[in-house]
C-alpha positions in Angstrom: -16.3 10.0 -5.0 -18.8 7.4 -6.1 -19.0 3.6 -5.8 -17.1 2.0 -8.7 -14.7 5.0 -9.1 -11.1 4.0 -9.7 -8.1 5.8 -8.0 -5.4 6.8 -10.4 -2.4 4.1 -10.0 0.7 4.8 -8.4 4.1 3.1 -9.6 6.6 2.7 -6.9 10.0 1.3 -7.9 11.1 -1.2 -5.5 14.8 -0.4 -4.8 17.1 -1.9 -2.3 17.2 1.2 -0.3 13.4 1.4 -0.1 13.3 -2.4 1.3 16.0 -1.7 3.7 15.0 1.7 4.9 11.4 0.4 5.5 12.6 -2.6 7.6 15.0 -0.2 9.7 12.0 2.5 10.0 9.7 -0.3 11.2 12.4 -1.9 13.4 12.1 -5.0 11.6 15.8 -6.4 11.7 15.2 -9.8 10.1 18.1 -10.5 7.8 15.9 -11.3 4.9 15.1 -7.5 4.5 18.6 -6.3 4.2 21.3 -9.1 3.6 21.1 -10.8 0.3 23.4 -13.7 1.0 21.5 -14.7 4.1 18.0 -14.2 2.2 19.6 -16.4 -0.4 20.5 -19.1 2.2 17.0 -19.1 3.5 15.6 -19.7 0.1 14.9 -16.4 -1.4 16.5 -15.1 -4.6 17.1 -11.8 -2.9 16.0 -9.4 0.0 12.4 -8.6 -0.1 10.0 -5.9 1.5 8.5 -6.3 4.8 4.7 -6.1 5.5 5.0 -3.0 7.6 6.7 -1.1 4.5 3.9 -2.3 2.4 1.2 -1.2 4.9 2.7 2.2 4.9 2.9 2.5 1.0 -0.9 1.5 1.0 -1.7 4.2 3.4 0.4 6.7 1.3 -1.3 5.7 -1.8 -4.7 6.4 -0.3 -4.1 9.6 1.4 -2.0 10.8 -1.7 -5.0 10.1 -3.9 -7.5 11.8 -1.6 -5.8 14.6 -0.2 -4.9 15.9 3.1 -8.2 15.6 4.7 -8.2 11.9 4.3 -8.1 10.0 7.5 -7.3 6.4 7.6 -9.5 4.4 9.7 -8.7 0.8 8.9 -6.0 -0.7 6.7 -6.6 -4.6 6.0 -4.0 -6.2 4.0 -2.6 -9.5 2.8 0.8 -10.2 1.2 1.2 -12.4 -2.0 4.2 -12.3 -4.3 7.3 -10.8 -2.8 8.4 -7.3 -3.8 12.2 -7.7 -4.9 14.7 -5.1 -5.7 14.4 -4.0 -9.4 10.9 -4.7 -9.6 8.0 -1.9 -9.7 4.8 -2.2 -7.6 1.7 -0.5 -9.0 -1.0 0.2 -6.7 -4.6 0.7 -7.8 -7.6 1.1 -6.0 -11.7 1.0 -6.4 -14.2 2.6 -4.2 -16.4 -0.4 -3.1 -18.6 1.3 -0.6 -19.8 4.7 0.7 -21.5 5.9 3.9 -21.4 9.4 4.3 -17.9 10.8 4.5 -16.5 7.3 5.0 -15.4 5.2 2.0 -14.1 1.6 1.6 -11.5 1.2 -1.0 -10.4 -2.1 -2.6 -6.5 -2.0 -3.1 -4.2 -4.1 -5.2 -0.4 -3.7 -5.5 0.9 -5.6 -8.3 4.7 -6.2 -9.5 6.1 -8.6 -12.1 5.3 -11.8 -10.1 1.6 -11.0 -9.3 -0.2 -9.3 -6.6 2.2 -8.4 -3.9 -0.6 -7.1 -1.7 -4.4 -7.0 -1.8 -6.7 -5.5 0.7 -9.3 -2.9 1.9 -8.6 0.5 3.4 -11.5 2.5 5.2 -11.0 6.2 5.0 -12.8 9.4 6.1 -12.7 12.2 3.8 -14.2 15.6 5.0 -13.9 18.4 2.5 -14.8 21.9 3.5 -17.3 20.9 6.2 -19.0 18.7 3.4 -18.5 14.9 2.9 -16.6 13.1 0.1 -20.0 12.1 -1.4 -20.8 15.7 -2.1 -23.4 16.1 0.5 -23.2 19.1 2.9 
């Protein structure tokens, strides 16, 4: 892994099931995450994904791409355009800094409306007693 390396993208279909299941799993019972008519009454065209689901998907993206030895140290995200059912969020990442076996990765999750999430993930990756940068 080197500074400037791009991680392979991950496409995530945004389904009603994903939105509702993520809200329930994170104990977020706000109606805008499960009731389309109440979401519309509040000005949204449909239900939308909550930040905790997005945070989990960002973490999954990093660990799926870097393997089972990846340990998330910090996830700092900011939401932008909502994730509505029927869209696809594509997560991409770029290594922005390396310090031994710790990497900082800039992450963007884009959908049909723009950037749903932007942020930075700090991750430690130890491989076989060596480090992510290849030094032993």
